[in-house]
Residue, then its C-alpha position, 0 to 999 in steps of 0.5 A: m646101787n644097781a638094784t631097784s627096790v620092791t618096797d616103798s622104803p628101800g631100807n638105805a639112803l643109796f641112789i638107785i641106778v636104773n637102766a631099764t623101762p619104766f625107769d623108776w627106782r621102784s620095781g612095780q611102780n607105786n603111784t601113791l608115793w608122794q601124793g599129799v601129806n599122807g603119801i607113802n614115802n613123802p619126802c617132806p616133813t610132817g604136815y608138808r607135801l610136794p606141790t602139784e604140777a598146777e601149783l608149781n606152774a602157778e609159781r612159774v608164771v609169776f617169776s620175774t623172768q621166765n628162766a633161772a634168774g626168775a626161779f631164784a628171785s621167786p619166793l621159792k629161791l630155786p637154785m640151778a642144782g642140776g640133778r642125778d642121772l638115773s643110769s649112772g647116779s652122777l651129778a649133771f647140769v649143776g650150775s646150768s639147770g635146775y629141776c623141781w619135782s611135782s607130785t603129778l604123774s604122767g603115765s609111768r613118768a612124773r611132771r617137773l619144773g625145769f629152768n636154765s638161763v634161757n627158759a622155765s617150763l614144765n615137762t615130764n621125766d622118768r621117776a628115777f632121776g634125782f631132782s630137787v623138791r620144794c615142800l608146801k605146808d598144807 
C-alpha cells in the first residue's frame, strides 16, 4: 500500500510503503503507539508489551556469543528473519540478519536489536521498516 495512515490503526493489514521523510508508516508521527501494555496500537497480546532498548540490551549482553548464533541460543530464540524494506515492502536479509524492535524512540526513528553471523548490536532505524517483535509480560 502506498499511502501512509493518518490514524493509529490503518484499517487493513497491508504493509505501508514509505518513500519520504520521516519514513514512518503513520502520517503525523505518534510517539505513544507502542509504549507499555496500554500503548496505542501495541502489537502484543493483552498484558504484554514491547521491551525497552535497555531490556533488549540486557538480553544481548548475556548471549553466549555476540552474533546470530547467540541470539538464537538465548531464551528469546531470535531467528534471522530479516525484515521488510520500507520503500518496496519486499523481504530483505532473510536468513542472514535478524532485527527486533524495542519501544524506545530516537527522534523520528526507533531503536532495535540487530544481529548477523558477525555481531549483535543495538541501532536506530526508520519506523516504517518491518522488523520482528518479542513481547514481554508485565
